[in-house]
HTML snippet that shows the backbone in 3Dmol.js (N, CA, C, O; Angstrom):
<script src="https://3Dmol.org/build/3Dmol-min.js"></script>
<div id="view" style="width:600px;height:400px;position:relative"></div>
<script>
const pdb = `
ATOM      1  N   MET A   1      90.165  39.159  17.160  1.00  0.00           N
ATOM      2  CA  MET A   1      90.831  38.200  16.296  1.00  0.00           C
ATOM      3  C   MET A   1      92.256  38.673  15.985  1.00  0.00           C
ATOM      4  O   MET A   1      92.783  39.583  16.624  1.00  0.00           O
ATOM      5  N   LEU A   2      92.839  38.045  15.016  1.00  0.00           N
ATOM      6  CA  LEU A   2      94.209  38.400  14.644  1.00  0.00           C
ATOM      7  C   LEU A   2      94.217  39.691  13.821  1.00  0.00           C
ATOM      8  O   LEU A   2      93.432  39.822  12.883  1.00  0.00           O
ATOM      9  N   PRO A   3      95.085  40.637  14.154  1.00  0.00           N
ATOM     10  CA  PRO A   3      95.088  41.909  13.415  1.00  0.00           C
ATOM     11  C   PRO A   3      95.650  41.780  12.003  1.00  0.00           C
ATOM     12  O   PRO A   3      95.353  42.620  11.154  1.00  0.00           O
ATOM     13  N   SER A   4      96.453  40.752  11.729  1.00  0.00           N
ATOM     14  CA  SER A   4      97.059  40.627  10.407  1.00  0.00           C
ATOM     15  C   SER A   4      96.180  39.868   9.415  1.00  0.00           C
ATOM     16  O   SER A   4      96.543  39.732   8.247  1.00  0.00           O
ATOM     17  N   VAL A   5      95.040  39.377   9.863  1.00  0.00           N
ATOM     18  CA  VAL A   5      94.138  38.627   8.995  1.00  0.00           C
ATOM     19  C   VAL A   5      92.962  39.516   8.639  1.00  0.00           C
ATOM     20  O   VAL A   5      92.341  40.110   9.521  1.00  0.00           O
ATOM     21  N   SER A   6      92.649  39.613   7.352  1.00  0.00           N
ATOM     22  CA  SER A   6      91.558  40.490   6.915  1.00  0.00           C
ATOM     23  C   SER A   6      90.205  39.896   7.306  1.00  0.00           C
ATOM     24  O   SER A   6      90.097  38.716   7.640  1.00  0.00           O
ATOM     25  N   ILE A   7      89.184  40.741   7.255  1.00  0.00           N
ATOM     26  CA  ILE A   7      87.840  40.316   7.631  1.00  0.00           C
ATOM     27  C   ILE A   7      87.312  39.250   6.659  1.00  0.00           C
ATOM     28  O   ILE A   7      86.591  38.339   7.065  1.00  0.00           O
ATOM     29  N   LEU A   8      87.673  39.370   5.385  1.00  0.00           N
ATOM     30  CA  LEU A   8      87.236  38.360   4.413  1.00  0.00           C
ATOM     31  C   LEU A   8      87.851  36.984   4.711  1.00  0.00           C
ATOM     32  O   LEU A   8      87.190  35.957   4.557  1.00  0.00           O
ATOM     33  N   GLN A   9      89.107  36.974   5.133  1.00  0.00           N
ATOM     34  CA  GLN A   9      89.742  35.709   5.490  1.00  0.00           C
ATOM     35  C   GLN A   9      89.089  35.112   6.737  1.00  0.00           C
ATOM     36  O   GLN A   9      88.935  33.894   6.830  1.00  0.00           O
ATOM     37  N   GLN A  10      88.711  35.939   7.674  1.00  0.00           N
ATOM     38  CA  GLN A  10      88.044  35.447   8.878  1.00  0.00           C
ATOM     39  C   GLN A  10      86.663  34.894   8.548  1.00  0.00           C
ATOM     40  O   GLN A  10      86.261  33.861   9.084  1.00  0.00           O
ATOM     41  N   ILE A  11      85.935  35.578   7.666  1.00  0.00           N
ATOM     42  CA  ILE A  11      84.619  35.076   7.243  1.00  0.00           C
ATOM     43  C   ILE A  11      84.778  33.759   6.489  1.00  0.00           C
ATOM     44  O   ILE A  11      84.010  32.820   6.698  1.00  0.00           O
ATOM     45  N   GLY A  12      85.772  33.697   5.617  1.00  0.00           N
ATOM     46  CA  GLY A  12      86.027  32.455   4.874  1.00  0.00           C
ATOM     47  C   GLY A  12      86.366  31.305   5.790  1.00  0.00           C
ATOM     48  O   GLY A  12      85.918  30.179   5.574  1.00  0.00           O
ATOM     49  N   LEU A  13      87.157  31.579   6.815  1.00  0.00           N
ATOM     50  CA  LEU A  13      87.510  30.536   7.776  1.00  0.00           C
ATOM     51  C   LEU A  13      86.282  30.067   8.542  1.00  0.00           C
ATOM     52  O   LEU A  13      86.120  28.872   8.788  1.00  0.00           O
ATOM     53  N   GLY A  14      85.419  31.002   8.921  1.00  0.00           N
ATOM     54  CA  GLY A  14      84.187  30.637   9.623  1.00  0.00           C
ATOM     55  C   GLY A  14      83.283  29.773   8.750  1.00  0.00           C
ATOM     56  O   GLY A  14      82.733  28.777   9.218  1.00  0.00           O
ATOM     57  N   ILE A  15      83.130  30.151   7.488  1.00  0.00           N
ATOM     58  CA  ILE A  15      82.305  29.355   6.560  1.00  0.00           C
ATOM     59  C   ILE A  15      82.909  27.973   6.368  1.00  0.00           C
ATOM     60  O   ILE A  15      82.193  26.972   6.349  1.00  0.00           O
ATOM     61  N   LEU A  16      84.218  27.921   6.228  1.00  0.00           N
ATOM     62  CA  LEU A  16      84.888  26.636   6.060  1.00  0.00           C
ATOM     63  C   LEU A  16      84.675  25.733   7.270  1.00  0.00           C
ATOM     64  O   LEU A  16      84.436  24.535   7.113  1.00  0.00           O
ATOM     65  N   LEU A  17      84.757  26.289   8.465  1.00  0.00           N
ATOM     66  CA  LEU A  17      84.534  25.498   9.681  1.00  0.00           C
ATOM     67  C   LEU A  17      83.095  24.991   9.755  1.00  0.00           C
ATOM     68  O   LEU A  17      82.863  23.852  10.160  1.00  0.00           O
ATOM     69  N   VAL A  18      82.132  25.822   9.371  1.00  0.00           N
ATOM     70  CA  VAL A  18      80.730  25.393   9.374  1.00  0.00           C
ATOM     71  C   VAL A  18      80.524  24.253   8.378  1.00  0.00           C
ATOM     72  O   VAL A  18      79.831  23.283   8.683  1.00  0.00           O
ATOM     73  N   VAL A  19      81.120  24.364   7.195  1.00  0.00           N
ATOM     74  CA  VAL A  19      80.986  23.310   6.187  1.00  0.00           C
ATOM     75  C   VAL A  19      81.611  22.012   6.682  1.00  0.00           C
ATOM     76  O   VAL A  19      81.044  20.939   6.475  1.00  0.00           O
ATOM     77  N   VAL A  20      82.755  22.090   7.325  1.00  0.00           N
ATOM     78  CA  VAL A  20      83.414  20.888   7.846  1.00  0.00           C
ATOM     79  C   VAL A  20      82.553  20.222   8.920  1.00  0.00           C
ATOM     80  O   VAL A  20      82.424  18.998   8.943  1.00  0.00           O
ATOM     81  N   VAL A  21      81.970  21.020   9.799  1.00  0.00           N
ATOM     82  CA  VAL A  21      81.117  20.455  10.852  1.00  0.00           C
ATOM     83  C   VAL A  21      79.887  19.800  10.241  1.00  0.00           C
ATOM     84  O   VAL A  21      79.512  18.698  10.643  1.00  0.00           O
ATOM     85  N   LEU A  22      79.248  20.466   9.269  1.00  0.00           N
ATOM     86  CA  LEU A  22      78.074  19.871   8.605  1.00  0.00           C
ATOM     87  C   LEU A  22      78.437  18.583   7.866  1.00  0.00           C
ATOM     88  O   LEU A  22      77.668  17.621   7.873  1.00  0.00           O
ATOM     89  N   TRP A  23      79.612  18.567   7.230  1.00  0.00           N
ATOM     90  CA  TRP A  23      80.054  17.366   6.532  1.00  0.00           C
ATOM     91  C   TRP A  23      80.255  16.216   7.521  1.00  0.00           C
ATOM     92  O   TRP A  23      79.846  15.086   7.254  1.00  0.00           O
ATOM     93  N   ALA A  24      80.882  16.503   8.653  1.00  0.00           N
ATOM     94  CA  ALA A  24      81.135  15.459   9.654  1.00  0.00           C
ATOM     95  C   ALA A  24      79.822  14.925  10.219  1.00  0.00           C
ATOM     96  O   ALA A  24      79.679  13.718  10.412  1.00  0.00           O
ATOM     97  N   VAL A  25      78.866  15.809  10.485  1.00  0.00           N
ATOM     98  CA  VAL A  25      77.564  15.364  10.998  1.00  0.00           C
ATOM     99  C   VAL A  25      76.862  14.504   9.950  1.00  0.00           C
ATOM    100  O   VAL A  25      76.293  13.465  10.283  1.00  0.00           O
ATOM    101  N   GLY A  26      76.898  14.923   8.705  1.00  0.00           N
ATOM    102  CA  GLY A  26      76.291  14.132   7.635  1.00  0.00           C
ATOM    103  C   GLY A  26      76.941  12.774   7.484  1.00  0.00           C
ATOM    104  O   GLY A  26      76.258  11.778   7.250  1.00  0.00           O
ATOM    105  N   LEU A  27      78.251  12.727   7.615  1.00  0.00           N
ATOM    106  CA  LEU A  27      78.967  11.454   7.509  1.00  0.00           C
ATOM    107  C   LEU A  27      78.594  10.514   8.644  1.00  0.00           C
ATOM    108  O   LEU A  27      78.403   9.318   8.424  1.00  0.00           O
ATOM    109  N   VAL A  28      78.489  11.042   9.848  1.00  0.00           N
ATOM    110  CA  VAL A  28      78.093  10.206  10.991  1.00  0.00           C
ATOM    111  C   VAL A  28      76.678   9.695  10.797  1.00  0.00           C
ATOM    112  O   VAL A  28      76.402   8.529  11.079  1.00  0.00           O
ATOM    113  N   ARG A  29      75.778  10.539  10.322  1.00  0.00           N
ATOM    114  CA  ARG A  29      74.396  10.100  10.098  1.00  0.00           C
ATOM    115  C   ARG A  29      74.319   9.048   9.005  1.00  0.00           C
ATOM    116  O   ARG A  29      73.514   8.121   9.095  1.00  0.00           O
ATOM    117  N   LEU A  30      75.148   9.178   7.971  1.00  0.00           N
ATOM    118  CA  LEU A  30      75.160   8.185   6.897  1.00  0.00           C
ATOM    119  C   LEU A  30      75.645   6.832   7.396  1.00  0.00           C
ATOM    120  O   LEU A  30      75.097   5.795   7.021  1.00  0.00           O
ATOM    121  N   THR A  31      76.660   6.840   8.232  1.00  0.00           N
ATOM    122  CA  THR A  31      77.202   5.572   8.711  1.00  0.00           C
ATOM    123  C   THR A  31      76.279   4.886   9.700  1.00  0.00           C
ATOM    124  O   THR A  31      76.341   3.666   9.858  1.00  0.00           O
ATOM    125  N   ARG A  32      75.421   5.650  10.370  1.00  0.00           N
ATOM    126  CA  ARG A  32      74.491   5.055  11.340  1.00  0.00           C
ATOM    127  C   ARG A  32      73.112   4.814  10.762  1.00  0.00           C
ATOM    128  O   ARG A  32      72.194   4.475  11.509  1.00  0.00           O
ATOM    129  N   ARG A  33      72.932   4.975   9.471  1.00  0.00           N
ATOM    130  CA  ARG A  33      71.621   4.854   8.847  1.00  0.00           C
ATOM    131  C   ARG A  33      71.122   3.414   8.823  1.00  0.00           C
ATOM    132  O   ARG A  33      69.934   3.210   8.574  1.00  0.00           O
ATOM    133  N   GLY A  34      71.938   2.425   9.061  1.00  0.00           N
ATOM    134  CA  GLY A  34      71.580   1.024   8.919  1.00  0.00           C
ATOM    135  C   GLY A  34      70.562   0.499   9.905  1.00  0.00           C
ATOM    136  O   GLY A  34      70.081  -0.617   9.708  1.00  0.00           O
ATOM    137  N   ASN A  35      70.195   1.224  10.959  1.00  0.00           N
ATOM    138  CA  ASN A  35      69.280   0.692  11.971  1.00  0.00           C
ATOM    139  C   ASN A  35      67.850   1.172  11.730  1.00  0.00           C
ATOM    140  O   ASN A  35      67.224   1.675  12.663  1.00  0.00           O
ATOM    141  N   HIS A  36      67.318   1.042  10.542  1.00  0.00           N
ATOM    142  CA  HIS A  36      66.011   1.522  10.103  1.00  0.00           C
ATOM    143  C   HIS A  36      64.909   1.238  11.113  1.00  0.00           C
ATOM    144  O   HIS A  36      64.476   0.094  11.253  1.00  0.00           O
ATOM    145  N   GLY A  37      64.460   2.250  11.806  1.00  0.00           N
ATOM    146  CA  GLY A  37      63.291   2.139  12.657  1.00  0.00           C
ATOM    147  C   GLY A  37      63.491   1.445  13.984  1.00  0.00           C
ATOM    148  O   GLY A  37      62.494   1.102  14.619  1.00  0.00           O
ATOM    149  N   THR A  38      64.682   1.218  14.441  1.00  0.00           N
ATOM    150  CA  THR A  38      64.873   0.600  15.747  1.00  0.00           C
ATOM    151  C   THR A  38      64.641   1.640  16.826  1.00  0.00           C
ATOM    152  O   THR A  38      64.929   2.820  16.631  1.00  0.00           O
ATOM    153  N   ALA A  39      64.123   1.206  17.960  1.00  0.00           N
ATOM    154  CA  ALA A  39      63.806   2.133  19.038  1.00  0.00           C
ATOM    155  C   ALA A  39      65.072   2.690  19.677  1.00  0.00           C
ATOM    156  O   ALA A  39      65.181   3.897  19.893  1.00  0.00           O
ATOM    157  N   ALA A  40      66.019   1.826  19.977  1.00  0.00           N
ATOM    158  CA  ALA A  40      67.264   2.262  20.599  1.00  0.00           C
ATOM    159  C   ALA A  40      68.361   2.299  19.532  1.00  0.00           C
ATOM    160  O   ALA A  40      68.611   1.289  18.874  1.00  0.00           O
ATOM    161  N   PRO A  41      69.019   3.451  19.351  1.00  0.00           N
ATOM    162  CA  PRO A  41      70.015   3.527  18.282  1.00  0.00           C
ATOM    163  C   PRO A  41      71.240   2.649  18.524  1.00  0.00           C
ATOM    164  O   PRO A  41      71.925   2.290  17.566  1.00  0.00           O
ATOM    165  N   TYR A  42      71.536   2.294  19.768  1.00  0.00           N
ATOM    166  CA  TYR A  42      72.725   1.496  20.050  1.00  0.00           C
ATOM    167  C   TYR A  42      72.379   0.055  20.403  1.00  0.00           C
ATOM    168  O   TYR A  42      73.184  -0.648  21.015  1.00  0.00           O
ATOM    169  N   ARG A  43      71.191  -0.384  20.020  1.00  0.00           N
ATOM    170  CA  ARG A  43      70.778  -1.750  20.297  1.00  0.00           C
ATOM    171  C   ARG A  43      71.597  -2.723  19.437  1.00  0.00           C
ATOM    172  O   ARG A  43      71.977  -2.403  18.311  1.00  0.00           O
ATOM    173  N   GLN A  44      71.853  -3.882  19.974  1.00  0.00           N
ATOM    174  CA  GLN A  44      72.638  -4.881  19.260  1.00  0.00           C
ATOM    175  C   GLN A  44      71.860  -5.358  18.034  1.00  0.00           C
ATOM    176  O   GLN A  44      70.719  -5.805  18.149  1.00  0.00           O
ATOM    177  N   ARG A  45      72.482  -5.261  16.869  1.00  0.00           N
ATOM    178  CA  ARG A  45      71.850  -5.691  15.629  1.00  0.00           C
ATOM    179  C   ARG A  45      72.522  -6.962  15.131  1.00  0.00           C
ATOM    180  O   ARG A  45      73.703  -7.180  15.403  1.00  0.00           O
ATOM    181  N   PRO A  46      71.792  -7.806  14.405  1.00  0.00           N
ATOM    182  CA  PRO A  46      72.427  -8.994  13.833  1.00  0.00           C
ATOM    183  C   PRO A  46      73.389  -8.566  12.715  1.00  0.00           C
ATOM    184  O   PRO A  46      73.174  -7.544  12.064  1.00  0.00           O
ATOM    185  N   PRO A  47      74.434  -9.345  12.502  1.00  0.00           N
ATOM    186  CA  PRO A  47      75.376  -8.989  11.439  1.00  0.00           C
ATOM    187  C   PRO A  47      74.699  -9.041  10.075  1.00  0.00           C
ATOM    188  O   PRO A  47      73.909  -9.941   9.792  1.00  0.00           O
ATOM    189  N   ARG A  48      75.022  -8.057   9.232  1.00  0.00           N
ATOM    190  CA  ARG A  48      74.394  -7.979   7.917  1.00  0.00           C
ATOM    191  C   ARG A  48      75.303  -8.504   6.820  1.00  0.00           C
ATOM    192  O   ARG A  48      74.938  -8.446   5.646  1.00  0.00           O
ATOM    193  N   SER A  49      76.463  -9.010   7.166  1.00  0.00           N
ATOM    194  CA  SER A  49      77.412  -9.425   6.140  1.00  0.00           C
ATOM    195  C   SER A  49      76.870 -10.591   5.313  1.00  0.00           C
ATOM    196  O   SER A  49      77.110 -10.653   4.107  1.00  0.00           O
ATOM    197  N   ARG A  50      76.154 -11.503   5.936  1.00  0.00           N
ATOM    198  CA  ARG A  50      75.611 -12.644   5.187  1.00  0.00           C
ATOM    199  C   ARG A  50      74.550 -12.182   4.184  1.00  0.00           C
ATOM    200  O   ARG A  50      74.487 -12.692   3.065  1.00  0.00           O
ATOM    201  N   ALA A  51      73.726 -11.229   4.582  1.00  0.00           N
ATOM    202  CA  ALA A  51      72.713 -10.720   3.675  1.00  0.00           C
ATOM    203  C   ALA A  51      73.359 -10.014   2.488  1.00  0.00           C
ATOM    204  O   ALA A  51      72.861 -10.102   1.365  1.00  0.00           O
ATOM    205  N   ARG A  52      74.454  -9.322   2.730  1.00  0.00           N
ATOM    206  CA  ARG A  52      75.133  -8.663   1.625  1.00  0.00           C
ATOM    207  C   ARG A  52      75.763  -9.679   0.683  1.00  0.00           C
ATOM    208  O   ARG A  52      75.755  -9.480  -0.531  1.00  0.00           O
ATOM    209  N   LEU A  53      76.304 -10.756   1.219  1.00  0.00           N
ATOM    210  CA  LEU A  53      76.889 -11.772   0.354  1.00  0.00           C
ATOM    211  C   LEU A  53      75.820 -12.476  -0.470  1.00  0.00           C
ATOM    212  O   LEU A  53      76.063 -12.841  -1.620  1.00  0.00           O
ATOM    213  N   ASP A  54      74.641 -12.669   0.110  1.00  0.00           N
ATOM    214  CA  ASP A  54      73.571 -13.304  -0.642  1.00  0.00           C
ATOM    215  C   ASP A  54      73.041 -12.393  -1.735  1.00  0.00           C
ATOM    216  O   ASP A  54      72.457 -12.877  -2.704  1.00  0.00           O
ATOM    217  N   ALA A  55      73.228 -11.109  -1.605  1.00  0.00           N
ATOM    218  CA  ALA A  55      72.723 -10.179  -2.599  1.00  0.00           C
ATOM    219  C   ALA A  55      73.577 -10.176  -3.860  1.00  0.00           C
ATOM    220  O   ALA A  55      73.110  -9.745  -4.914  1.00  0.00           O
ATOM    221  N   VAL A  56      74.808 -10.644  -3.777  1.00  0.00           N
ATOM    222  CA  VAL A  56      75.680 -10.688  -4.944  1.00  0.00           C
ATOM    223  C   VAL A  56      75.371 -11.959  -5.727  1.00  0.00           C
ATOM    224  O   VAL A  56      75.472 -13.052  -5.170  1.00  0.00           O
ATOM    225  N   PRO A  57      75.001 -11.851  -6.993  1.00  0.00           N
ATOM    226  CA  PRO A  57      74.660 -13.050  -7.756  1.00  0.00           C
ATOM    227  C   PRO A  57      75.893 -13.887  -8.063  1.00  0.00           C
ATOM    228  O   PRO A  57      77.007 -13.370  -8.143  1.00  0.00           O
ATOM    229  N   ARG A  58      75.684 -15.155  -8.228  1.00  0.00           N
ATOM    230  CA  ARG A  58      76.785 -16.046  -8.603  1.00  0.00           C
ATOM    231  C   ARG A  58      77.230 -15.723 -10.013  1.00  0.00           C
ATOM    232  O   ARG A  58      76.408 -15.418 -10.877  1.00  0.00           O
ATOM    233  N   GLN A  59      78.526 -15.790 -10.246  1.00  0.00           N
ATOM    234  CA  GLN A  59      79.047 -15.449 -11.558  1.00  0.00           C
ATOM    235  C   GLN A  59      79.196 -16.672 -12.454  1.00  0.00           C
ATOM    236  O   GLN A  59      79.074 -16.563 -13.674  1.00  0.00           O
ATOM    237  N   THR A  60      79.452 -17.813 -11.874  1.00  0.00           N
ATOM    238  CA  THR A  60      79.560 -19.042 -12.663  1.00  0.00           C
ATOM    239  C   THR A  60      78.816 -20.144 -11.935  1.00  0.00           C
ATOM    240  O   THR A  60      78.401 -19.966 -10.790  1.00  0.00           O
ATOM    241  N   GLY A  61      78.649 -21.249 -12.572  1.00  0.00           N
ATOM    242  CA  GLY A  61      77.973 -22.368 -11.948  1.00  0.00           C
ATOM    243  C   GLY A  61      76.509 -22.429 -12.350  1.00  0.00           C
ATOM    244  O   GLY A  61      76.096 -21.783 -13.314  1.00  0.00           O
ATOM    245  N   PRO A  62      75.726 -23.203 -11.613  1.00  0.00           N
ATOM    246  CA  PRO A  62      74.341 -23.396 -12.026  1.00  0.00           C
ATOM    247  C   PRO A  62      73.495 -22.128 -11.928  1.00  0.00           C
ATOM    248  O   PRO A  62      72.518 -21.995 -12.665  1.00  0.00           O
ATOM    249  N   GLY A  63      73.838 -21.202 -11.047  1.00  0.00           N
ATOM    250  CA  GLY A  63      73.033 -20.004 -10.888  1.00  0.00           C
ATOM    251  C   GLY A  63      73.487 -18.842 -11.742  1.00  0.00           C
ATOM    252  O   GLY A  63      72.813 -17.812 -11.769  1.00  0.00           O
ATOM    253  N   GLY A  64      74.604 -18.962 -12.441  1.00  0.00           N
ATOM    254  CA  GLY A  64      75.142 -17.845 -13.198  1.00  0.00           C
ATOM    255  C   GLY A  64      75.395 -18.206 -14.640  1.00  0.00           C
ATOM    256  O   GLY A  64      75.059 -19.306 -15.078  1.00  0.00           O
ATOM    257  N   PRO A  65      75.980 -17.297 -15.375  1.00  0.00           N
ATOM    258  CA  PRO A  65      76.274 -17.573 -16.786  1.00  0.00           C
ATOM    259  C   PRO A  65      77.380 -18.613 -16.925  1.00  0.00           C
ATOM    260  O   PRO A  65      78.175 -18.832 -16.011  1.00  0.00           O
ATOM    261  N   ALA A  66      77.405 -19.226 -18.060  1.00  0.00           N
ATOM    262  CA  ALA A  66      78.424 -20.253 -18.316  1.00  0.00           C
ATOM    263  C   ALA A  66      79.808 -19.612 -18.422  1.00  0.00           C
ATOM    264  O   ALA A  66      79.937 -18.455 -18.822  1.00  0.00           O
ATOM    265  N   SER A  67      80.827 -20.367 -18.064  1.00  0.00           N
ATOM    266  CA  SER A  67      82.194 -19.869 -18.167  1.00  0.00           C
ATOM    267  C   SER A  67      82.582 -19.751 -19.634  1.00  0.00           C
ATOM    268  O   SER A  67      82.153 -20.542 -20.473  1.00  0.00           O
ATOM    269  N   GLU A  68      83.401 -18.749 -19.923  1.00  0.00           N
ATOM    270  CA  GLU A  68      83.845 -18.552 -21.296  1.00  0.00           C
ATOM    271  C   GLU A  68      85.175 -19.255 -21.496  1.00  0.00           C
ATOM    272  O   GLU A  68      86.001 -19.329 -20.587  1.00  0.00           O
ATOM    273  N   ASN A  69      85.366 -19.770 -22.705  1.00  0.00           N
ATOM    274  CA  ASN A  69      86.586 -20.470 -23.041  1.00  0.00           C
ATOM    275  C   ASN A  69      86.968 -20.089 -24.463  1.00  0.00           C
ATOM    276  O   ASN A  69      86.140 -20.149 -25.372  1.00  0.00           O
ATOM    277  N   VAL A  70      88.215 -19.699 -24.655  1.00  0.00           N
ATOM    278  CA  VAL A  70      88.685 -19.312 -25.980  1.00  0.00           C
ATOM    279  C   VAL A  70      89.825 -20.241 -26.356  1.00  0.00           C
ATOM    280  O   VAL A  70      90.793 -20.387 -25.609  1.00  0.00           O
ATOM    281  N   ASP A  71      89.708 -20.864 -27.509  1.00  0.00           N
ATOM    282  CA  ASP A  71      90.779 -21.726 -28.004  1.00  0.00           C
ATOM    283  C   ASP A  71      91.780 -20.877 -28.765  1.00  0.00           C
ATOM    284  O   ASP A  71      91.411 -20.137 -29.677  1.00  0.00           O
ATOM    285  N   LEU A  72      93.067 -20.985 -28.385  1.00  0.00           N
ATOM    286  CA  LEU A  72      94.116 -20.226 -29.037  1.00  0.00           C
ATOM    287  C   LEU A  72      94.846 -21.095 -30.040  1.00  0.00           C
ATOM    288  O   LEU A  72      95.006 -22.300 -29.847  1.00  0.00           O
ATOM    289  N   THR A  73      95.281 -20.467 -31.106  1.00  0.00           N
ATOM    290  CA  THR A  73      96.116 -21.179 -32.060  1.00  0.00           C
ATOM    291  C   THR A  73      97.501 -21.328 -31.434  1.00  0.00           C
ATOM    292  O   THR A  73      97.828 -20.608 -30.491  1.00  0.00           O
ATOM    293  N   PRO A  74      98.315 -22.247 -31.942  1.00  0.00           N
ATOM    294  CA  PRO A  74      99.669 -22.389 -31.388  1.00  0.00           C
ATOM    295  C   PRO A  74     100.487 -21.090 -31.453  1.00  0.00           C
ATOM    296  O   PRO A  74     101.273 -20.814 -30.547  1.00  0.00           O
ATOM    297  N   ALA A  75     100.311 -20.300 -32.502  1.00  0.00           N
ATOM    298  CA  ALA A  75     101.052 -19.037 -32.605  1.00  0.00           C
ATOM    299  C   ALA A  75     100.578 -18.047 -31.537  1.00  0.00           C
ATOM    300  O   ALA A  75     101.390 -17.340 -30.939  1.00  0.00           O
ATOM    301  N   GLU A  76      99.270 -17.999 -31.302  1.00  0.00           N
ATOM    302  CA  GLU A  76      98.752 -17.112 -30.275  1.00  0.00           C
ATOM    303  C   GLU A  76      99.200 -17.554 -28.888  1.00  0.00           C
ATOM    304  O   GLU A  76      99.536 -16.721 -28.046  1.00  0.00           O
ATOM    305  N   ARG A  77      99.206 -18.853 -28.652  1.00  0.00           N
ATOM    306  CA  ARG A  77      99.650 -19.363 -27.363  1.00  0.00           C
ATOM    307  C   ARG A  77     101.123 -19.036 -27.131  1.00  0.00           C
ATOM    308  O   ARG A  77     101.508 -18.671 -26.019  1.00  0.00           O
ATOM    309  N   GLN A  78     101.950 -19.164 -28.168  1.00  0.00           N
ATOM    310  CA  GLN A  78     103.374 -18.835 -28.050  1.00  0.00           C
ATOM    311  C   GLN A  78     103.556 -17.344 -27.766  1.00  0.00           C
ATOM    312  O   GLN A  78     104.380 -16.967 -26.933  1.00  0.00           O
ATOM    313  N   ALA A  79     102.786 -16.491 -28.461  1.00  0.00           N
ATOM    314  CA  ALA A  79     102.882 -15.043 -28.229  1.00  0.00           C
ATOM    315  C   ALA A  79     102.455 -14.702 -26.802  1.00  0.00           C
ATOM    316  O   ALA A  79     103.067 -13.852 -26.156  1.00  0.00           O
ATOM    317  N   PHE A  80     101.414 -15.357 -26.315  1.00  0.00           N
ATOM    318  CA  PHE A  80     100.966 -15.118 -24.938  1.00  0.00           C
ATOM    319  C   PHE A  80     102.022 -15.558 -23.934  1.00  0.00           C
ATOM    320  O   PHE A  80     102.287 -14.857 -22.957  1.00  0.00           O
ATOM    321  N   ASP A  81     102.626 -16.723 -24.174  1.00  0.00           N
ATOM    322  CA  ASP A  81     103.680 -17.202 -23.278  1.00  0.00           C
ATOM    323  C   ASP A  81     104.868 -16.233 -23.267  1.00  0.00           C
ATOM    324  O   ASP A  81     105.443 -15.970 -22.211  1.00  0.00           O
ATOM    325  N   ASP A  82     105.235 -15.703 -24.438  1.00  0.00           N
ATOM    326  CA  ASP A  82     106.334 -14.727 -24.499  1.00  0.00           C
ATOM    327  C   ASP A  82     105.976 -13.459 -23.727  1.00  0.00           C
ATOM    328  O   ASP A  82     106.822 -12.891 -23.036  1.00  0.00           O
ATOM    329  N   LEU A  83     104.736 -13.022 -23.842  1.00  0.00           N
ATOM    330  CA  LEU A  83     104.308 -11.824 -23.129  1.00  0.00           C
ATOM    331  C   LEU A  83     104.348 -12.048 -21.618  1.00  0.00           C
ATOM    332  O   LEU A  83     104.781 -11.171 -20.870  1.00  0.00           O
ATOM    333  N   VAL A  84     103.905 -13.202 -21.177  1.00  0.00           N
ATOM    334  CA  VAL A  84     103.932 -13.509 -19.746  1.00  0.00           C
ATOM    335  C   VAL A  84     105.373 -13.551 -19.244  1.00  0.00           C
ATOM    336  O   VAL A  84     105.658 -13.051 -18.156  1.00  0.00           O
ATOM    337  N   ARG A  85     106.278 -14.134 -20.014  1.00  0.00           N
ATOM    338  CA  ARG A  85     107.690 -14.178 -19.618  1.00  0.00           C
ATOM    339  C   ARG A  85     108.269 -12.783 -19.520  1.00  0.00           C
ATOM    340  O   ARG A  85     109.024 -12.494 -18.592  1.00  0.00           O
ATOM    341  N   GLN A  86     107.926 -11.896 -20.475  1.00  0.00           N
ATOM    342  CA  GLN A  86     108.429 -10.524 -20.423  1.00  0.00           C
ATOM    343  C   GLN A  86     107.920  -9.798 -19.199  1.00  0.00           C
ATOM    344  O   GLN A  86     108.677  -9.089 -18.536  1.00  0.00           O
ATOM    345  N   LEU A  87     106.650  -9.965 -18.892  1.00  0.00           N
ATOM    346  CA  LEU A  87     106.084  -9.255 -17.758  1.00  0.00           C
ATOM    347  C   LEU A  87     106.608  -9.785 -16.427  1.00  0.00           C
ATOM    348  O   LEU A  87     106.817  -9.006 -15.497  1.00  0.00           O
ATOM    349  N   THR A  88     106.826 -11.099 -16.319  1.00  0.00           N
ATOM    350  CA  THR A  88     107.322 -11.645 -15.077  1.00  0.00           C
ATOM    351  C   THR A  88     108.812 -11.389 -14.890  1.00  0.00           C
ATOM    352  O   THR A  88     109.281 -11.362 -13.753  1.00  0.00           O
ATOM    353  N   SER A  89     109.563 -11.202 -15.956  1.00  0.00           N
ATOM    354  CA  SER A  89     110.993 -10.946 -15.799  1.00  0.00           C
ATOM    355  C   SER A  89     111.255  -9.512 -15.338  1.00  0.00           C
ATOM    356  O   SER A  89     112.316  -9.231 -14.780  1.00  0.00           O
ATOM    357  N   ARG A  90     110.314  -8.610 -15.559  1.00  0.00           N
ATOM    358  CA  ARG A  90     110.487  -7.213 -15.144  1.00  0.00           C
ATOM    359  C   ARG A  90     110.282  -7.036 -13.653  1.00  0.00           C
ATOM    360  O   ARG A  90     110.803  -6.079 -13.081  1.00  0.00           O
ATOM    361  N   SER A  91     109.553  -7.908 -13.013  1.00  0.00           N
ATOM    362  CA  SER A  91     109.257  -7.714 -11.590  1.00  0.00           C
ATOM    363  C   SER A  91     110.305  -8.255 -10.679  1.00  0.00           C
ATOM    364  O   SER A  91     110.175  -8.155  -9.459  1.00  0.00           O
TER     365      SER A  91
END
`;
const viewer = $3Dmol.createViewer("view");
viewer.addModel(pdb, "pdb");
viewer.setStyle({}, {cartoon: {color: "spectrum"}});
viewer.zoomTo();
viewer.render();
</script>
């Protein structure tokens, strides 16, 4: 190895490389975990995006909670309008 590098630094580098390799293998296994029990790991699978979208509940409408509405007083509405003008003039 390099004569200017101590043995502890070489051991540390070796441990670091092993950890990086294990992390990369774990990451690859995590990303390929979606094919639960298929015989061929590279077999064509149906897209799962629709199933994921169906899993998200509706936020408003007949299937979700009612929309919230807050009535503002004229003074509050004016203060909000002033705040919006200040924020939009800065950009």
